[in-house]
N, C-alpha and C positions, 0 to 999 in steps of 0.2 A: 135526396133520393133514398129509397129504402127497399129492402127485400122482405116481403111478408113470409113468415114461417107458418106453413099449414100442416106440415108433417113432422113427426118426431125425427125422421131421418135427416131433415134439413137442420134441425137444431143440433143433432148429433154431429153432423159434418162441421158446423160452425165451432162447436166445443172442441172437437178433435183438432181443428186447425189452431184454435186458441191455446190449447194445453199441450198437445203432443207433437204435431207435425209442422205447424206454420202453414201459411198459404203457399200456393204452388211456386211463387217466386220469392218467398221469404227464406232467409238463411237459417232461421230457427223459430220455434214457437213464440208467439207474442207474449205469453205469460213470463218469459225470461226478462222482459223489460220491467216487470212489476215485482220487485223483490219482497215487498211487504204483503203480497197477495199469494196465497197458495192455490195449487190446482184443485184441492179439495173444496176450498171456499167457492171458487168459480163454479164447480159442479153443483154444490149445494144451492147457490143462488139460481142457477139455471133450472134446477129441479123444482124449487119453490116457485119460481116465476111461471114455469109451465103448469104447475098445479093450481095457482091462484089467478092467473091471467084469464081475462074473458076469452072465449073461443075466437080463434082467428085474429087475435089482436097483436101478436108478437111480430115485431119488425126489426130487422138488423139494418142499421144505417150503412149506406154505401157512399163511395166517392170514386171518381175516375182519376187515376194517377197520371203522371206525366207521359207514360207510354200508351195511354188510352185504355188501360185495363181497369175494369170495375173491381174495386176492393171493398170487402166488408170491413167496417171500422169498429172501434171499441165502444160502441154504445148501442143499446137495445131499447126499443120503445114497446110499451104494452099498456093495456088498460085493465083496471080492476073495477068492476061495477061502473064502467063508463069513464072513470077518472084516469087521466093519462099519467104514466110514470116512465122515467128514463133511467136506465142503469148505465153509468158512465165510469170509465177509469179516469181518475184525476191524476195526471202526471205531476202536477204541482203539489198535491197532498199525498201522493203515493198510496192511494186507497181506491176502493170502489165506492161510488156514491150513488145513492138512490134519490132522484130529484123528481119533483112534481111538475108536469106540464112542459118543461123546457130543459134542454141539455145544458143551458147556461144558468139555470135557476139555482137557488140555494140548496145545499145538500140537506135533505130531510133525515137521511141515515147515512152513516159512514161505516164501511166494512173493510177489515184487513185480516191478516192471518191470526190475530188475537181474538177475533169474533167467533164465539162458539156456535155450534149448530142450533142449539135451543134458541139463541138470540136471533139468528137468521130466520128461523121458523116463526118466531113471535112477530118479527118485523113484517113479514109477508102476510101473516094471518090478520094483522091490524090494518092493512092497506084498504 
């Protein structure tokens, strides 16, 4: 299940919950789980994704938790020139990974707080 993002306000809400506030029933922002990922990196990735993604192609994956509440989860789907990409936080590797066509696929790019803004921009420009 996924929630399609069609407005900047929807992406802003997701990013605010990720970086600053957490979801309504979270004790803290989700970024606190990811010590090797900075809020600035997440914001950069979101900005470049919004800039390069095909119109109306960004989707936030969702799941229903045990209490029946629909939650947005830590991966985003989008297309660039019709090719499917997934942004996933890999808890095993402690980084954000950009994968092609599948959330379980091989990481085509790995990003963490050591990744500079120029590299993030170059990655998205080449998709």
